[in-house]
C-alpha positions, 0 to 999 in steps of 0.5 A: 337644056330640059331632059325632054328635050334631049335623047334621053328623054326619048328613053323614058317610055321603053326604060319605064315598059322595062321596069314594068317587065321585069317586076312581073317576071321576077314576081312570076319566078318569086310565086314559082319558086315558092310553089315548087320548094314545097315538098308534097310527096303527092305530086304528079301529073301535069303540075308536076312535069311542070313542077320540073320543068320550071326546076331546070329553067330556073338553075342557070338563072339562079347561077348566073345570078349567084355569080357576082357574089362568088366572084367577088368572094373569092376576090376578097379571099385571095386579098386576105390569103396575100396579106396574112401570107406571113402569119400563115407562113409563120403558123406552118412552119411552127407546125412544120417543126413539131410534125417532124418530131412527132415523126421521129418518136413515131419511128422509135416507136414503131421500131421498138414494137417491131423488136417486140414482135420479133422476140414475141414470136420468138420460138424453139423447138422443141418448146422451152420456157424463156423470160424476157429481159432488158439490157441496162448496162455494159461493162466492156474492156480490151478482152472482156464483153458482158451485159447486164440484164434486168432479170434474174434469181426471181424469175428463174434465171440460173448461171448457164441460160443460154440469152438470146436477141430477136435476131440470134444468139447473144451469149449464156449467164455467167451470174445471177443476182436478185433483179439482176443476172450478168450475160457473157457474149459470144465476143468475150474470151472466155467464150466457149461455144460448141457449134455446128455448120448447117450444111455439113454438120461439121462441128466446131467450137466458136472461140471468142477474143475480143473482136466482132467475129468470133472464130471457129476452132476444132474443125474436121472434115474436108471442105466443112465449111465455105462463104455464107455457111449458117452456124447454129448450135450443135447442142453437145454437152447440153451447154446449148439446146441444139438449132439456135441460130449464131451467124453465117461463116466468113473468112476472116483477113486472118485466113481463119474461119469466123463467124458474122453473128447475127445478133449484131445486126440489131441493139442488143437491148431486149432479150430473152432468157431461155431458162435451160440447164441441159438437154435431160430436162426436155425428156420426161424423166418420170415416163423413161423410168416407169419403162418396164425393161427386163433385167440385165443378163451375165456377161452383157448378153442382150436380154432374150423376149420369151414369147407366150405359147400355149400349155402344153402336156406334162412329160416325165421327167427323166431320171439324173445320171450319176455325176463322175468322181473328179480324178485327184491330182497328179503325184510325183512317181514314175510315170511306169507306176499308177498311182493307187486311189485313195480309200473311201474313208480314211481313218484318223491318224493315232496320236502318240505321247512323245516326251521332249527332252530337255536340255 
């Protein structure tokens, strides 16, 4: 059976005309695309409107023509993801392990940075010079509790200097060497720190006993402390400046008042040593010595302040009165006999030459 006699032979002419029309439309569309794609800033009028209409008409046609290409590309991408899922999974697991390590490093650096900022923001009133140091080792025992810091005599540190962390008082320096200093913590049995209750100003002595919470001794007054009261240094004796945070008061299991130290909230790794010896160094001794004070009076009386008055006319000086003569001492004569007054000038007694007998 030939093609001319088959049913397909009747479709030859319509297919030929359809192909011809498609070629003409494609050619026109190509010309329109080339013309519309040319950049001309002076396009205006009917040509510009025709160009806009052509762009509007071509947009859905372009999306339709490119849809198969997009579908084919997406399908190949899905097939590639499925085939290479195992290798990608292994790669992602390795990256996750490395990311976790960097996360731990970042957290440690953030914690260190926050502690540095807290130390840099540490201030006292009045200001006291400070030296930053790092605790390099500790010495622990059943009762002793000291630390070694990497700042010593070269930084001006002296025995007795208070030591603070970013949260509160740690202790004081008890030994200094070049490049190192020993810190006696508040929990050591040899530690005695004068403190006060911030709410009532009640004085006490913070006594270390080797435990984590030193006890409050020698408190006076009626109900001077209660749970949660803030405890600070009192400054008594000039050992520590007044107002340094120590901790909060708590009732111990033994019924005694103790202090939960503020320095125990964080590890004691970085500290600041206050170059403080005595509270008198905070005063300007030279200025105090220059004060013009009146001389002290006899008997401890208060000095009198003389006001400057206008000059007065001179007054005649009164004639001095004769002083009364002192009375002679009483004699042993009878009371009815009046003793005779002594002569004005008594003549010297005559001397007699008497020879003593020789035996």
